[in-house]
N, C-alpha and C positions, 0 to 999 in steps of 0.2 A: 047558338052561342047563349041563349037563355036557360040551355041547361045545363051549360058548361059551368054559368053563373050560380044555378041553385046548387050544383056539386060542390061548388067550392066554398059557397054558403054552408053548407050542410057541415064540411071537412070543419069551418073554424068555428063553428056554434058547439063543437065539442072539446071537453075539458082536458083533454088527451093532443097538447099541441104538437107534441114530437112525432105521433101516429100521423096528426093533418100535414104535417110539414112531409114526412117519407110519401104520403099518399099524392100531395101535390108534385114531389120530386118526378112522378111520373109521366107527367105529360110537360112538354117542349117549354120553355121558361116564357118563350116570345107567347106563347098561349095562355097564360093563366096573370100575364100581368095586367091586362086592363079590367079583368075582375077584382081581381087585389086591388088597385088603385080606386075602384067603384067602394069597396067594402070599409074604406077609410073614413067613410061617411056612415056608415051604418049607424045604428040608433043603440045597438046592444055593446054594450063594454068590452065584452069579452072579443066578442068579431072585431070589432075596432080595433084592438091591442094584435089579436092572433093575425090581423091582416099586415099590421105593421112587422111585426115578425116573420109571416111569409114571404112579404116584398124584398126585405131582406137578405132572405135566402135565395128567392128566385131569380133577383137581379145578379147577384156574384153567379149564380150557374150563367145567366144571360152574358155576364162581361167576361167569363172563361170562353165564351163562343165569340164574341163580337162585342168587344169594347166600346165601340162606337154604340152600340145597340142600347147599352148599359147608361154611358152618357144621355142618350136621350130621354130615358125616364126619368134619370137626375133631372135636367130643363124641364122636363114636364113637371116634375114635383115644382119647381122653381117657379114656372110660370103659374100654375096655380095659386100661388101666394101673390101673385103681381095685380093690382087694381085692374089692370085692361083686361084680364083673364073672365071677367064677369061674374066668377067665382070667390068664395072664401079661403078653399084651400086648408078644409081640415084634416088632421093627418099627416100633412105632408112633412112638415120639419121634423117629426118622428119619423118617417119613414126613409127620410134621408140619413137621419143619424143612423138607423140601423143599417144602411146599407152600408153607410161608411164606416162603421163599428166590424161589419166584415169583409169591407176589400178596402187593403191600405193605398191602392193607386184611385180609387176614387174619392176616398178621404182626402189624398193630399191635395187633391183638385178642387173639392169641393168645401172642403168645413170651415175654407173663410166666408163665406155665401152663408152658412150655417150663425155663423160668429154674428156676421154684419145684421142678422134679424133682429139684435139687441142694442145695436149701436145706434146714437139718436142721431147720427152724421152718416149713417151706413143707409140699410135696405129696412129700418126699424119696424116692425109689425106694431101696430096701436091696439088691435084686438087682444082682449087679456086670453082669449081662450088660444088663440095662436101663440103668444107670449109664454102658455103654459106648454106647450107642444114645442117651442125651441129651449126653456131650460129643461125637458125632459132630454131633449134630445143631446143636449151638451152633458148632461149627467152619463147619460148611456156611452154617448162616443168618449167622453172623457175617461171612463174607467178601463177602455181600450188603447186610446190615443191621447192621452192627456196634452202630449206637447202641441197639438193640432188644435187646441180649445183654448189654450192659455190666453191668447188674445182677448178672450172673453172674460177676463177676472173684471177689469174695471166695470162690468155694467153688470154685475151680480149681486151688487152689497145692496143695490135698494131695494132689491126683493124681500130680503131680508127682514124689511119693515113695512112689507106689502100687508095689508088688511086682507088680502084674499087670501085665505088658507092654502090654498093650492099653490100659489104663486110662491109663498113664505115656503111652505113645506118641498116645492122642488128646486129653488132656490139652495136648501140646507142639503139635498140631495147632489147639486152640482158640489159643492164644498167639501160634500165628502171624496169626491172624483178627485178633485185639484188638491185640495191639503194645502192652502194659503192660510201663513201664520198669522197677518192682518184680520183674517176672518173669524178668530179664536174667541176674540171678545164679545162679536155677536152673537155666535153660535153658543157660549156658556150663557146668555142672556133666553137664550130660545130654549134652553133643557129640557123646561118644565112647561112648555107651551103645549096645551092639552087637544089641540084642536087635530080631529083625525083627515087623515086624506088617504085615496088608493094611488099605489103605485105598481106601474107593471115593471118588476126587474127578475131576471132569469127564468122568463117564459111565463111568470105567473103575476095576476093581479092581485094584491095583496095590501091590507089597512094598515097604517103606522100611524102615530102620531108625530107631529112637527119636533115635540120634544124629543122624543125615540130616536128620529132621524138627527136631530142636534148632537144628541149624547153618542153616537154611533159616529158622525162626523170627527168627534174631537180624538176618536181612540188613535 
């Protein structure tokens, strides 16, 4: 197992994500799920984000073999966000969203859970780092299945005024996915926001300003 973990880590450290995903596809999905979940906590941003992308691809393959086994992975990620788990659940919202972006059946079953993590009357996650993950996840899933994240609309707007640059930027990124007319005023106000954020999109981690994202969301 230690050797497998080292091999998976080496793949995810590389800049070439498509090649890493192709290499991971040579292993049975059940074999690499655990190493990938462990790497959601890794200290290197590239490794963490590549683990998110890879887990999405691997769980889709797992679902094709055994849908219930894929549900177990989703429930494991959800459990990691539960106070009773004893952990924090870093990367879990992002991984859940990536899986759902790639698998419609799982999305229809679990998207409401992702939305609930921003709902003050639901399973609200108080840690700002986890809120970042949920916002990224809503933006990712919203670009593929916007109907499944529409229920999150009432919970996004407060983040446009967040003092935390990444929360503000990710809220704008969600806005770019959902195109809510009522948000146009807030987006116009943010068009010149110079705060830089790192955003993982289409397999790459790139820097944008909040203002750039706001302008893109208004197009």
